[in-house]
C-alpha positions in Angstrom: -8.0 16.3 -7.2 -10.8 16.8 -4.7 -10.8 15.4 -1.2 -13.4 12.8 -2.2 -11.3 11.6 -5.1 -8.1 11.4 -2.9 -10.0 9.5 -0.5 -11.4 7.1 -3.1 -8.0 6.7 -4.8 -6.5 6.0 -1.2 -9.0 3.2 -0.6 -8.5 1.6 -3.8 -4.9 1.5 -3.6 -5.2 0.5 0.2 -7.2 -2.4 -1.0 -4.8 -3.5 -3.7 -1.8 -3.3 -1.2 -3.9 -5.5 1.3 -4.3 -8.2 -0.9 -0.9 -8.3 -2.3 0.4 -8.2 1.2 -2.0 -11.0 2.5 -0.5 -13.3 -0.3 3.1 -12.5 0.8 2.1 -13.1 4.5 0.7 -16.6 3.7 3.8 -17.5 1.9 5.9 -16.3 4.8 3.5 -18.0 7.3 3.8 -21.2 5.2 7.7 -21.0 5.2 7.7 -20.3 9.1 5.4 -23.3 9.7 7.3 -25.8 7.4 10.8 -24.6 8.5 10.1 -23.3 12.1 13.1 -25.2 13.5 15.6 -24.1 10.8 14.8 -20.3 10.8 16.2 -17.8 13.6 13.7 -15.5 15.1 15.6 -12.4 13.5 15.1 -13.9 10.2 11.5 -14.8 10.6 11.1 -11.0 12.1 12.9 -9.8 9.0 10.5 -11.6 6.7 7.3 -10.2 8.6 8.8 -6.6 8.0 8.5 -7.1 4.2 4.8 -7.8 4.9 4.7 -4.4 6.5 6.4 -2.6 4.0 4.2 -4.0 1.2 1.0 -2.8 3.1 2.5 0.8 3.4 3.8 0.9 -0.2 2.9 4.2 -1.7 3.5 3.0 -5.3 4.3 -0.4 -7.2 5.7 -0.6 -10.6 4.0 -2.6 -13.3 5.6 -5.9 -14.1 5.0 -9.1 -16.1 6.0 -11.1 -12.9 3.2 -9.7 -10.6 0.9 -12.1 -9.1 -1.8 -9.4 -10.0 -1.3 -10.8 -13.7 -3.4 -13.7 -12.4 -6.5 -11.7 -12.3 -7.2 -10.1 -15.9 -7.7 -6.4 -15.9 -8.4 -4.1 -18.7 -8.1 -0.2 -18.8 -10.6 1.4 -21.1 -9.5 4.5 -22.8 -11.6 6.5 -25.2 -9.2 8.1 -27.8 -9.0 11.8 -27.7 -9.4 11.8 -31.4 -12.6 9.6 -31.4 -15.5 11.0 -33.3 -18.3 12.4 -31.3 -21.2 14.1 -33.1 -22.4 15.9 -30.1 -21.3 19.7 -29.9 -18.9 20.3 -27.1 -21.4 22.7 -25.6 -24.0 20.0 -25.6 -21.6 17.6 -24.0 -20.8 20.2 -21.1 -24.5 20.8 -20.5 -25.3 17.0 -20.4 -22.8 16.5 -17.8 -23.8 19.4 -15.6 -27.4 18.2 -15.7 -26.3 14.6 -14.8 -24.6 15.9 -12.1 -27.2 17.8 -10.8 -29.7 15.0 -11.1 -27.7 12.7 -9.1 -26.2 14.0 -5.7 -25.7 10.5 -4.1 -22.2 9.5 -3.4 -20.8 6.4 -5.5 -20.6 3.0 -3.6 -16.7 3.0 -3.8 -16.5 6.6 -2.4 -18.8 5.6 0.4 -16.8 2.5 1.4 -13.5 4.7 1.3 -15.1 7.1 3.6 -16.3 4.2 5.9 -12.8 2.8 6.1 -10.9 5.9 6.8 -13.4 6.8 9.4 -12.9 3.4 11.2 -9.0 3.8 10.8 -9.0 7.1 12.5 -11.3 6.1 15.1 -9.4 3.0 16.2 -6.1 5.2 16.1 -7.7 7.9 18.4 -9.0 5.4 20.8 -5.5 4.1 21.3 -4.2 7.5 21.9 -6.9 8.0 24.4 -6.2 4.8 26.2 -2.5 5.8 26.3 -3.1 9.1 27.8 -5.4 7.5 30.4 -2.8 4.9 31.4 -0.2 7.4 31.6 -2.0 9.3 34.0 -2.7 6.2 36.4 0.9 5.2 36.1 2.1 8.9 37.1 0.1 8.1 40.2 2.3 5.0 41.1 5.3 5.1 43.8 8.5 5.8 42.6 11.0 3.0 43.6 13.9 4.3 45.9 15.8 1.1 46.5 19.3 1.6 46.1 20.3 -2.1 45.5 17.3 -2.6 42.9 18.2 0.7 41.2 21.8 -0.3 40.9 20.8 -3.7 39.5 18.5 -2.0 36.9 21.3 0.5 35.6 23.6 -2.5 35.6 21.6 -4.3 33.1 21.6 -1.2 30.6 18.3 0.5 31.5 19.1 4.2 31.2 18.5 6.8 34.0 16.1 8.9 32.0 13.7 5.7 32.3 11.6 6.3 35.6 11.1 2.8 37.7 7.6 2.8 39.4 5.8 -0.2 41.2 2.2 -1.2 40.8 -0.1 -3.0 43.0 -0.6 -5.5 40.3 1.7 -8.3 41.8 2.6 -10.0 38.3 2.9 -6.8 35.8 6.4 -6.2 34.5 6.3 -3.8 31.5 7.9 -0.9 30.0 5.6 2.2 29.0 6.0 5.3 26.8 4.9 6.9 23.7 7.6 6.6 21.1 10.3 6.1 23.6 10.2 4.2 27.2 9.4 6.6 30.2 8.7 4.3 32.5 9.7 0.8 33.8 6.8 -0.9 35.9 7.7 -3.5 38.5 5.1 -5.1 40.8 5.3 -4.3 44.7 6.8 -7.5 45.6 9.4 -7.8 42.8 12.5 -8.2 45.0 10.4 -10.7 47.5 8.9 -12.8 44.3 12.0 -13.2 42.2 15.5 -14.4 42.8 18.7 -12.3 42.1 19.4 -14.3 38.8 15.6 -14.0 37.9 15.7 -10.2 38.4 18.6 -9.8 36.2 17.2 -12.0 33.4 13.9 -9.9 33.6 15.8 -6.7 33.5 18.0 -7.6 30.5 14.8 -8.6 28.7 13.3 -5.3 29.2 16.5 -3.6 28.3 16.6 -5.2 25.0 13.2 -3.8 24.3 14.5 -0.4 25.4 17.7 -0.5 23.2 15.6 -1.9 20.3 13.3 0.9 20.3 10.4 -1.5 20.4 7.9 1.3 21.4 8.4 3.0 18.2 8.2 -0.3 16.4 5.0 -1.2 18.2 3.3 2.1 17.1 4.3 1.7 13.6 2.9 -1.8 13.5 -0.3 -0.6 15.2 -0.5 2.3 12.7 -0.5 -0.3 9.7 -3.1 -2.3 11.4 -5.3 0.8 11.7 -4.8 1.4 8.1 -5.9 -2.0 7.1 -8.3 -2.8 10.0 -10.6 -4.6 7.7 -8.0 -7.5 7.0 -7.7 -10.0 9.6 -4.3 -11.2 8.5 -2.8 -8.1 9.1 -3.7 -8.3 13.0 -2.4 -11.9 12.8 0.9 -10.9 11.3 1.4 -8.1 13.8 0.7 -10.4 16.7 3.4 -12.9 15.1 5.9 -10.0 14.7 5.4 -9.0 18.4 6.0 -13.0 19.3 9.1 -12.9 17.3 10.5 -9.9 19.0 9.9 -11.5 22.5 12.0 -14.5 21.5 14.9 -12.2 20.2 14.6 -10.5 23.8 14.9 -13.7 25.4 18.0 -14.6 23.4 19.6 -11.4 24.0 18.9 -11.7 27.8 20.5 -15.2 28.0 23.4 -14.5 25.6 26.5 -16.4 26.9 24.5 -17.5 30.1 24.9 -20.8 31.9 22.2 -23.4 32.0 21.4 -22.3 35.5 20.7 -19.0 34.4 18.5 -20.3 31.8 16.6 -22.3 34.4 16.2 -19.3 36.5 14.8 -17.3 33.3 12.2 -19.9 32.6 11.2 -20.0 36.3 10.7 -16.1 36.2 8.6 -16.6 32.9 6.3 -18.9 34.5 6.0 -16.7 37.7 5.0 -13.8 35.3 1.9 -15.6 33.8 -0.6 -12.9 33.6 -4.2 -13.3 35.3 -7.1 -12.5 33.7 -7.1 -9.0 34.6 -3.8 -6.9 34.0 -2.5 -3.6 33.6 -0.8 -4.2 30.4 -3.4 -4.8 27.8 -2.6 -5.3 24.0 -1.7 -1.8 23.4 1.3 -0.3 21.6 2.3 1.9 24.7 3.2 -1.1 26.5 5.9 -3.9 26.0 5.2 -6.5 29.0 7.8 -9.2 29.8 5.2 -11.8 29.3 1.8 -11.2 27.6 0.5 -14.6 26.1 0.2 -17.9 27.6 0.1 -19.6 24.3 3.7 -18.4 23.8 5.0 -19.8 27.1 5.8 -23.5 26.0 7.7 -22.5 22.8 9.6 -19.8 24.7 10.7 -22.3 27.4 11.8 -24.6 24.8 13.9 -22.1 23.1 15.5 -21.0 26.3 16.5 -24.6 27.5 17.8 -25.7 24.1 19.9 -22.6 23.2 19.4 -23.5 19.8 21.8 -22.4 16.6 20.6 -22.2 13.2 22.5 -23.1 10.1 23.2 -20.6 7.4 22.1 -22.5 4.2 18.3 -23.2 5.2 18.2 -19.4 6.1 19.7 -18.1 2.9 17.5 -20.5 0.9 14.4 -19.6 2.5 15.2 -15.6 2.2 16.2 -16.1 -1.5 12.8 -17.8 -2.2 10.9 -15.3 -0.2 12.6 -12.2 -1.9 11.7 -13.8 -5.2 8.2 -14.2 -4.1 8.2 -10.5 -2.6 9.1 -9.4 -6.1 5.8 -10.8 -7.6 3.9 -8.8 -4.8 5.8 -5.5 -4.7 4.7 -4.9 -8.3 1.2 -4.4 -10.2 -0.1 -6.1 -13.3 0.5 -4.5 -16.6 -2.9 -3.4 -17.6 -3.8 -3.8 -21.2 -5.5 -0.7 -22.7 -8.6 -1.4 -24.5 -9.6 1.5 -27.0 -13.3 2.3 -27.6 -13.8 2.7 -31.4 -16.0 5.4 -33.1 -19.1 3.2 -33.0 -19.1 2.5 -29.3 -17.5 -0.9 -29.6 -14.3 -2.2 -28.5 -11.0 -2.3 -30.4 -8.2 -4.3 -28.9 -4.8 -3.4 -29.4 -2.7 -5.2 -31.7 -1.1 -8.5 -29.9 2.1 -10.1 -30.9 1.7 -13.7 -32.2 -1.3 -13.1 -34.2 -1.7 -13.8 -37.8 -1.3 -10.8 -40.0 -2.2 -11.0 -43.5 -1.9 -14.7 -43.5 1.4 -15.0 -41.8 1.4 -17.2 -38.7 4.3 -15.6 -37.1 2.6 -12.3 -36.8 5.0 -10.3 -39.0 3.8 -8.5 -42.2 4.9 -10.2 -45.6 7.8 -8.2 -47.3 8.5 -7.6 -50.9 5.8 -8.1 -53.6 3.6 -10.1 -51.2 3.1 -7.4 -49.0 -0.6 -6.4 -49.0 -1.2 -2.6 -50.1 -2.5 -0.6 -47.2 -6.4 0.1 -47.2 -7.2 3.6 -48.5 -10.2 5.4 -47.3 -12.0 6.6 -50.4 -14.9 8.3 -48.7 -16.0 11.9 -49.3 -14.6 13.4 -46.0 -11.2 11.5 -46.6 -10.7 12.7 -50.1 -11.5 16.4 -49.0 -9.2 15.9 -45.9 -6.4 14.8 -48.3 -7.1 17.8 -50.5 -6.7 20.2 -47.5 -3.5 18.4 -46.1 -1.1 20.0 -48.6 2.1 18.9 -46.7 0.7 15.4 -46.1 1.3 15.2 -42.5 -1.9 13.9 -41.8 -3.3 17.0 -40.0 -5.0 20.1 -41.4 -4.0 23.5 -39.6 -5.4 27.1 -40.1 -2.8 28.0 -43.1 -4.0 25.0 -44.9 -7.5 25.8 -44.3 -7.0 29.4 -45.5 -5.4 28.1 -48.7 -8.2 26.0 -49.7 -11.2 28.5 -48.7 -10.8 31.2 -51.3 -12.4 34.3 -50.4 -11.9 34.2 -46.7 -8.3 35.5 -46.6 -9.5 38.7 -44.7 -9.4 38.9 -40.7 -13.1 38.1 -40.6 -12.4 34.7 -42.5 -9.3 34.1 -40.5 -11.6 34.5 -37.4 -13.9 31.9 -38.5 -11.4 29.5 -39.6 -9.9 29.7 -36.2 -13.3 29.2 -34.7 -14.1 26.3 -36.7 -10.6 24.7 -35.7 -11.3 25.4 -32.0 -14.7 23.5 -32.3 -13.6 20.5 -33.9 -10.3 20.3 -32.0 -11.0 17.8 -29.3 -7.6 17.2 -28.3 -6.5 20.9 -28.2 -3.5 20.6 -30.5 -4.4 23.5 -32.7 -4.8 21.5 -35.6 -7.3 18.8 -36.8 -6.7 15.1 -37.8 -8.9 13.0 -39.9 -11.8 12.3 -37.5 -11.8 15.9 -36.1 -11.9 17.1 -39.7 -14.7 14.7 -40.6 -16.8 16.2 -37.7 -16.0 19.7 -38.7 -17.0 18.9 -42.6 -20.2 17.1 -41.8 -21.6 18.8 -38.6 -19.6 21.8 -37.4 -20.1 23.7 -41.0 -23.8 23.3 -40.5 -23.7 24.9 -37.2 -21.6 27.6 -38.3 -24.1 28.4 -41.1 -27.0 28.3 -38.6 -24.9 30.9 -36.4 -24.3 33.1 -39.5 -28.0 33.2 -40.5 -29.4 33.9 -37.0 
């Protein structure tokens, strides 16, 4: 497979994945909207991970339960034994001439090249932005306050994470590539926030670090780059990050008093970002607070300390998994075979009438219809050549019928005749290949001999 063929096939498969994953995401999004109060953030995030898995699925088995079966598809296959009166050399020359006369790329290949070019450009831009942000962060002053460092380590942030302060008075975030390397705090961190607020913020960031959220960030972003043309993929990524923030809020307030919850909510309000901020929507940053649209819902969950019943969650999970089966598979593609005259011959389908039987079964006994016998001249000659009645004619049977060609030259001519007519390269001729040789191939041989 050439590089262009690989890109085209990858683009075709990506589009199919994107469509199936969009159906799955819309179903999950509907479940989240309908049962938002009954589903925990962890379950909602797990369901969204199913969408990401479908987007990156390298293969999908065929199934009659697949949603792809709603759209009828056909795979047209021309049988290897189909009769083609054009000599093999003529077909090869025609193919080469057609290729030389049209050097333009097919539209499908052009779109696939556009898709992979934009995907690569988006990803490389993110890598460049991370490099520039990393250079900027390395210029920040490292925090040396012993009391603050002690609080940071007490909340579970490891010593391998460097703590720096930024002139931006409201930016709180962790930064890194695939693992966290820097904890970014504002210069007025200890004066702007109370001790309880500081502990809540640091526990939240510690949960991001322990959960390897930067690695997840890059994985989600890679999927978004791969499916950049699908707006639902970007919406799903944003929803996934929102659920992750709720999980970190819950972990930061686990077994905490109502006073601690109030302090944590006040810290969220104080951290509302201005229009210009250090931490853009970038996979290398995990901020304490990003979107103002999330503030109200996060504050509600913080103060409620909501518990979730098991039965609604198990029911939603079971229904979603059942729908996932329908999207993690592909349609069973019926094969439509081209007949000898250029028409379409459909494969036998169950349930159709056969010889007057409404059940689709052939009649038995004396009522069984006799099979139709081909009485054409070529068929009669073929049956005469086919000594062992295996529906094929090989070189031995050819030699037995062609008297006077038992010498080496005769065998070479027989072998040459079979090679020219043997379209599927199985070293023997079936009825259609034999018919081609008998009606056309022999004339070509005589012309070669005369010349």
